[in-house]
BALOBA-1460 file (C-alpha; in Angstrom, 3 decimals):
// residues 88
<rec num="1" residu="m" x="35.132" y="-24.632" z="-45.891"/>
<rec num="2" residu="g" x="38.727" y="-23.728" z="-45.498"/>
<rec num="3" residu="g" x="40.268" y="-21.917" z="-42.455"/>
<rec num="4" residu="q" x="42.322" y="-18.443" z="-42.613"/>
<rec num="5" residu="a" x="45.576" y="-18.048" z="-41.047"/>
<rec num="6" residu="s" x="46.262" y="-15.321" z="-38.869"/>
<rec num="7" residu="y" x="49.636" y="-13.416" z="-39.411"/>
<rec num="8" residu="n" x="48.897" y="-10.277" z="-37.061"/>
<rec num="9" residu="s" x="49.102" y="-10.682" z="-33.157"/>
<rec num="10" residu="h" x="46.168" y="-8.788" z="-32.212"/>
<rec num="11" residu="d" x="43.748" y="-10.837" z="-34.560"/>
<rec num="12" residu="y" x="43.034" y="-13.481" z="-31.808"/>
<rec num="13" residu="i" x="41.743" y="-10.754" z="-28.981"/>
<rec num="14" residu="p" x="38.543" y="-8.631" z="-29.648"/>
<rec num="15" residu="v" x="40.232" y="-5.379" z="-29.840"/>
<rec num="16" residu="d" x="39.581" y="-1.639" z="-31.822"/>
<rec num="17" residu="i" x="42.701" y="-0.066" z="-33.567"/>
<rec num="18" residu="v" x="42.881" y="3.601" z="-32.542"/>
<rec num="19" residu="p" x="45.302" y="6.393" z="-33.619"/>
<rec num="20" residu="v" x="47.760" y="7.255" z="-31.007"/>
<rec num="21" residu="i" x="50.450" y="10.270" z="-30.834"/>
<rec num="22" residu="a" x="53.295" y="8.914" z="-28.750"/>
<rec num="23" residu="s" x="56.957" y="9.942" z="-27.755"/>
<rec num="24" residu="f" x="59.690" y="7.312" z="-28.289"/>
<rec num="25" residu="d" x="63.067" y="8.037" z="-26.762"/>
<rec num="26" residu="d" x="66.506" y="6.868" z="-27.810"/>
<rec num="27" residu="k" x="66.408" y="4.157" z="-25.113"/>
<rec num="28" residu="g" x="63.364" y="2.710" z="-26.819"/>
<rec num="29" residu="h" x="60.824" y="3.929" z="-24.027"/>
<rec num="30" residu="i" x="57.453" y="4.803" z="-25.337"/>
<rec num="31" residu="a" x="55.061" y="7.286" z="-23.684"/>
<rec num="32" residu="p" x="51.366" y="7.808" z="-25.161"/>
<rec num="33" residu="l" x="50.415" y="11.410" z="-25.422"/>
<rec num="34" residu="y" x="47.306" y="11.403" z="-27.145"/>
<rec num="35" residu="v" x="44.539" y="8.904" z="-28.477"/>
<rec num="36" residu="r" x="41.396" y="9.251" z="-30.637"/>
<rec num="37" residu="i" x="38.557" y="7.111" z="-29.515"/>
<rec num="38" residu="d" x="35.201" y="7.246" z="-31.640"/>
<rec num="39" residu="g" x="36.284" y="10.506" z="-33.194"/>
<rec num="40" residu="c" x="37.067" y="12.503" z="-30.075"/>
<rec num="41" residu="s" x="40.585" y="13.116" z="-28.955"/>
<rec num="42" residu="y" x="41.841" y="12.845" z="-25.512"/>
<rec num="43" residu="k" x="45.153" y="13.817" z="-23.811"/>
<rec num="44" residu="v" x="46.930" y="11.101" z="-21.638"/>
<rec num="45" residu="d" x="47.078" y="12.417" z="-18.283"/>
<rec num="46" residu="s" x="49.151" y="9.747" z="-16.614"/>
<rec num="47" residu="y" x="49.863" y="5.989" z="-17.576"/>
<rec num="48" residu="w" x="51.764" y="2.873" z="-16.144"/>
<rec num="49" residu="v" x="53.049" y="0.000" z="-17.969"/>
<rec num="50" residu="k" x="50.880" y="-2.976" z="-17.081"/>
<rec num="51" residu="n" x="52.986" y="-5.581" z="-18.971"/>
<rec num="52" residu="s" x="55.679" y="-5.862" z="-21.757"/>
<rec num="53" residu="f" x="56.319" y="-8.678" z="-24.009"/>
<rec num="54" residu="s" x="58.508" y="-9.234" z="-26.685"/>
<rec num="55" residu="n" x="55.800" y="-7.773" z="-29.356"/>
<rec num="56" residu="s" x="53.232" y="-5.729" z="-27.271"/>
<rec num="57" residu="i" x="53.262" y="-3.289" z="-24.381"/>
<rec num="58" residu="a" x="50.193" y="-2.592" z="-22.209"/>
<rec num="59" residu="f" x="49.644" y="0.816" z="-20.818"/>
<rec num="60" residu="n" x="46.933" y="1.579" z="-18.179"/>
<rec num="61" residu="c" x="46.237" y="5.163" z="-18.719"/>
<rec num="62" residu="k" x="43.900" y="8.038" z="-17.631"/>
<rec num="63" residu="l" x="42.580" y="10.197" z="-20.329"/>
<rec num="64" residu="i" x="41.371" y="13.913" z="-19.526"/>
<rec num="65" residu="d" x="37.869" y="14.233" z="-20.679"/>
<rec num="66" residu="g" x="36.738" y="17.653" z="-19.619"/>
<rec num="67" residu="d" x="36.732" y="17.941" z="-15.769"/>
<rec num="68" residu="c" x="37.047" y="13.925" z="-15.588"/>
<rec num="69" residu="l" x="39.814" y="11.320" z="-15.886"/>
<rec num="70" residu="k" x="38.706" y="8.109" z="-17.811"/>
<rec num="71" residu="p" x="40.623" y="4.804" z="-17.421"/>
<rec num="72" residu="v" x="41.651" y="3.044" z="-20.676"/>
<rec num="73" residu="m" x="44.114" y="0.175" z="-21.590"/>
<rec num="74" residu="l" x="46.149" y="0.941" z="-24.612"/>
<rec num="75" residu="t" x="48.274" y="-1.933" z="-26.052"/>
<rec num="76" residu="f" x="51.044" y="-0.991" z="-28.687"/>
<rec num="77" residu="f" x="51.879" y="-3.959" z="-30.950"/>
<rec num="78" residu="q" x="55.476" y="-3.439" z="-32.039"/>
<rec num="79" residu="d" x="55.604" y="-5.424" z="-35.187"/>
<rec num="80" residu="e" x="52.587" y="-4.253" z="-36.651"/>
<rec num="81" residu="n" x="53.128" y="-0.590" z="-35.336"/>
<rec num="82" residu="i" x="49.403" y="-0.192" z="-34.288"/>
<rec num="83" residu="w" x="47.795" y="0.810" z="-30.927"/>
<rec num="84" residu="t" x="44.654" y="-0.965" z="-29.883"/>
<rec num="85" residu="i" x="42.199" y="-0.627" z="-27.263"/>
<rec num="86" residu="p" x="39.853" y="-3.506" z="-25.791"/>
<rec num="87" residu="k" x="36.749" y="-4.013" z="-27.764"/>
<rec num="88" residu="r" x="33.764" y="-1.986" z="-26.562"/>
C-alpha cells in the first residue's frame, strides 16, 4: 500500500475550508469581513492577528450571531488562497 504526498499546507491539520469575504489593502494587510459556516453567514465584529507565518495568518475573530458575539479562529493560507476554521 503506497502513501500519498501532500502538496497543501493545510492537509496535515484537521480543518474545514470556509468561504470568507475579506478586505486587502495595498500594503498587504488582510481583514476578514464576513464568513459562512454551515450555511449561515456571519459578520466579523472584531479580530486580532494571533500569528503570521510565511504562508498563513491566523485571526482570532468575534462573529456577530444575533445579540451574541461568538469566537472563531480563521486561518488564511496565502499560497492556496483558502480560509479555514478548526474542524468541529
